[in-house]
C-alpha positions as CSV (number, residue, x, y, z in Angstrom):
1,X,-94.9,-85.7,73.8
2,X,-97.3,-88.6,74.5
3,X,-99.3,-87.5,71.6
4,X,-96.3,-87.9,69.3
5,X,-95.6,-91.4,70.7
6,X,-99.2,-92.5,70.3
7,X,-99.2,-91.2,66.7
8,X,-96.0,-93.2,65.9
9,X,-97.4,-96.3,67.4
10,X,-100.6,-95.9,65.3
11,X,-98.5,-95.4,62.1
12,X,-96.5,-98.5,62.8
13,X,-99.7,-100.5,63.3
14,X,-101.1,-99.2,60.0
15,X,-97.8,-100.2,58.3
16,X,-98.0,-103.7,59.8
17,X,-101.6,-104.1,58.8
18,X,-100.8,-103.2,55.2
19,X,-98.1,-105.9,55.0
20,X,-100.5,-108.6,56.2
21,X,-103.0,-110.4,54.0
22,X,-106.7,-110.3,54.8
23,X,-108.7,-113.4,55.8
24,X,-112.4,-113.7,56.5
25,X,-114.0,-116.4,58.6
26,X,-117.7,-116.9,57.8
27,X,-120.1,-118.3,60.4
28,X,-123.7,-117.8,61.2
29,X,-123.1,-116.5,64.8
30,X,-120.7,-116.7,67.7
31,X,-122.7,-118.3,70.4
32,X,-122.2,-121.7,72.2
33,X,-121.1,-124.5,69.9
34,X,-118.0,-126.4,68.6
35,X,-117.8,-124.6,65.2
36,X,-118.1,-121.2,66.9
37,X,-115.3,-122.1,69.4
38,X,-113.1,-123.3,66.5
39,X,-113.6,-120.0,64.6
40,X,-112.9,-118.0,67.7
41,X,-109.7,-120.0,68.4
42,X,-108.6,-119.9,64.8
43,X,-109.0,-116.1,64.7
44,X,-106.8,-115.8,67.7
45,X,-104.1,-118.0,66.1
46,X,-104.2,-116.3,62.7
47,X,-104.3,-112.8,64.1
48,X,-100.5,-112.5,64.3
49,X,-100.1,-113.4,60.6
50,X,-103.2,-112.0,59.0
51,X,-105.8,-109.3,59.3
52,X,-108.7,-111.5,60.5
53,X,-112.3,-110.6,60.0
54,X,-115.1,-112.7,61.4
55,X,-118.2,-112.4,59.2
56,X,-121.5,-113.2,60.9
57,X,-124.9,-113.9,59.3
58,X,-126.8,-113.0,62.5
59,X,-126.0,-110.7,65.4
60,X,-126.1,-112.3,68.8
61,X,-124.2,-112.9,71.9
62,X,-120.4,-113.4,71.6
63,X,-119.6,-116.2,74.0
64,X,-116.0,-117.0,72.9
65,X,-113.1,-114.5,73.0
66,X,-111.8,-113.6,69.6
67,X,-109.4,-111.2,67.9
């Protein structure tokens, strides 16, 4: 029964994602800094309305929580 419930939750999530528009936030990296913090906070705020993707130029340490 839990498998069916999990499957229904997954399908509802997919349906919700299809209804949202996509938005990409482009930044060199997510380490310490004001712009990095702003992108991380913006992603958290926009997550409820959009499918948010953070696009990084360089891999590195992620200091700020993000969605």
